[in-house]
C-alpha positions as CSV (number, residue, x, y, z in Angstrom):
1,M,85.8,83.3,205.4
2,T,82.1,83.1,206.1
3,A,80.1,79.9,206.0
4,T,78.5,81.0,202.7
5,E,81.9,81.8,201.2
6,A,83.2,78.4,202.3
7,V,80.3,76.6,200.6
8,I,80.8,78.6,197.4
9,A,84.6,77.9,197.5
10,A,84.0,74.2,198.1
11,V,81.5,73.9,195.2
12,L,83.6,75.8,192.8
13,D,86.8,74.0,193.7
14,S,85.2,70.6,193.4
15,S,83.9,71.2,189.9
16,A,86.0,70.8,186.7
17,S,83.9,73.2,184.8
18,P,81.5,75.1,187.0
19,C,78.8,77.4,185.6
20,V,75.8,79.2,187.0
21,T,72.3,79.9,185.6
22,C,70.9,83.4,186.1
23,S,67.6,85.0,185.2
24,F,69.0,88.4,186.4
25,Q,66.5,88.7,189.2
26,A,67.5,90.0,192.6
27,E,68.5,86.7,194.2
28,G,70.3,85.4,191.1
29,V,72.4,88.6,190.8
30,V,73.4,88.4,194.4
31,L,74.6,84.8,193.9
32,L,76.3,85.7,190.7
33,H,78.2,88.5,192.5
34,M,79.3,86.1,195.2
35,L,80.5,83.5,192.7
36,R,82.4,86.1,190.7
37,E,84.3,87.2,193.8
38,R,85.8,83.7,193.9
39,R,85.9,82.9,190.2
40,P,85.3,85.9,187.9
41,D,85.3,83.9,184.7
42,V,82.5,81.5,185.7
43,P,80.2,81.0,182.7
44,V,76.7,82.5,183.2
45,L,73.9,80.7,181.4
46,F,70.8,82.7,180.6
47,L,67.8,80.7,179.4
48,D,66.0,82.9,176.9
49,T,62.4,82.0,177.0
50,V,61.5,85.1,174.9
51,H,59.1,86.0,177.6
52,H,61.3,88.2,179.7
53,F,60.6,91.9,180.1
54,E,62.7,94.3,177.9
55,E,64.1,95.7,181.2
56,T,65.4,92.2,182.1
57,Y,67.3,92.0,178.8
58,A,68.6,95.5,179.3
59,Y,69.7,94.7,182.8
60,R,71.3,91.4,181.7
61,D,73.3,93.2,179.0
62,M,74.3,96.1,181.3
63,L,75.7,93.7,183.9
64,A,77.3,91.5,181.3
65,Q,79.3,94.4,180.0
66,A,80.0,96.0,183.4
67,W,81.2,92.8,185.0
68,D,82.7,91.3,181.8
69,L,80.6,88.2,182.1
70,R,81.1,85.0,180.1
71,L,77.4,85.1,179.2
72,L,75.9,82.3,177.3
73,N,72.4,83.0,176.0
74,L,70.5,79.7,175.6
75,P,67.5,79.7,173.3
76,L,64.6,77.8,174.8
77,G,64.6,75.1,172.0
78,L,68.3,74.3,172.8
79,A,67.6,74.0,176.5
80,I,64.6,71.7,175.9
81,N,66.6,69.5,173.5
82,F,69.5,69.3,176.0
83,N,67.2,68.3,178.8
84,V,65.6,65.6,176.6
85,E,69.0,64.2,175.6
86,M,70.1,64.3,179.2
87,L,67.1,62.4,180.4
88,R,67.6,59.8,177.6
89,N,71.3,59.3,178.0
90,G,72.3,60.6,181.4
91,I,74.1,63.9,182.1
92,K,77.6,62.4,182.1
93,R,77.3,61.1,178.6
94,V,75.7,64.3,177.3
95,I,78.3,66.7,178.6
96,N,81.2,64.2,178.1
97,T,82.3,63.8,181.7
98,K,83.9,60.7,183.1
């Protein structure tokens, strides 16, 4: 196991419900590929700012289908509201962790 694989394994193994954000740019896709090697069902969060190129959406959709991703498209308004709530109440209370 490489050092990178060990870090990924440790992070995934220490989280009760891991997920990854991805904008489907080069670096994010590499990370996503590495995470999927360890945990293929990891949820993938895509923040839809509505300012992405059409090619980005097409690439996202192509990879989501080819890799059978658990893709969650988050509208910008939802992400903003979540962050405001998290700042007000703390992340543990917002996502119901102990």
